[in-house]
C-alpha positions as CSV (number, residue, x, y, z in Angstrom):
1,X,-11.9,-52.8,121.9
2,X,-8.5,-51.3,121.2
3,X,-9.8,-48.0,119.9
4,X,-8.1,-48.4,116.5
5,X,-9.4,-46.4,113.6
6,X,-9.1,-47.1,109.8
7,X,-7.5,-44.4,107.8
8,X,-7.5,-44.2,104.0
9,X,-4.2,-44.1,102.2
10,X,-5.0,-40.6,100.7
11,X,-5.8,-39.2,104.2
12,X,-2.5,-40.7,105.6
13,X,-0.5,-39.1,102.8
14,X,-2.3,-35.8,103.3
15,X,-1.4,-35.9,107.0
16,X,2.3,-36.8,106.3
17,X,2.7,-34.1,103.7
18,X,1.1,-31.5,105.9
19,X,3.7,-31.9,108.6
20,X,6.5,-33.8,106.8
21,X,8.2,-37.0,107.8
22,X,11.8,-38.2,108.0
23,X,12.7,-41.8,107.4
24,X,16.1,-43.3,108.4
25,X,17.4,-46.8,108.6
26,X,20.5,-49.0,108.4
27,X,20.6,-52.5,106.9
28,X,23.7,-54.7,107.3
29,X,24.2,-58.2,105.9
30,X,26.8,-59.9,108.0
31,X,28.1,-63.5,107.9
32,X,30.5,-64.8,110.6
33,X,31.0,-61.3,112.0
34,X,32.1,-60.0,108.6
35,X,30.1,-57.1,107.1
36,X,29.3,-58.0,103.5
37,X,26.8,-55.3,102.6
38,X,25.7,-52.1,104.4
39,X,23.0,-49.8,103.2
40,X,22.1,-46.5,104.9
41,X,18.7,-45.1,104.0
42,X,17.6,-41.6,104.6
43,X,14.6,-39.8,103.1
44,X,12.7,-36.5,103.8
45,X,9.1,-36.3,102.6
46,X,7.5,-32.9,102.8
47,X,5.1,-30.7,100.9
48,X,6.2,-27.6,98.9
49,X,4.2,-24.4,99.1
50,X,4.7,-20.7,99.0
51,X,6.1,-20.7,102.6
52,X,8.6,-23.4,101.7
53,X,9.6,-22.9,98.0
54,X,10.9,-25.7,95.8
55,X,14.8,-26.0,95.8
56,X,14.7,-26.5,92.0
57,X,14.6,-23.7,89.5
58,X,11.3,-23.0,87.9
59,X,11.3,-23.5,84.1
60,X,9.1,-21.1,82.1
61,X,6.5,-23.0,79.9
């Protein structure tokens, strides 16, 4: 037994948003030592609450 535990997708998202997560990565397509395409990926996923307000202005209904 490896001690692995199944986690529902909703529970995983709840855990990630409670603490936040940063994703970063680089993808390079190269042929014969020549870089043809390079993609840099960066993302910050976090929840917004009263302690951490939204960076966007609130629009009154």
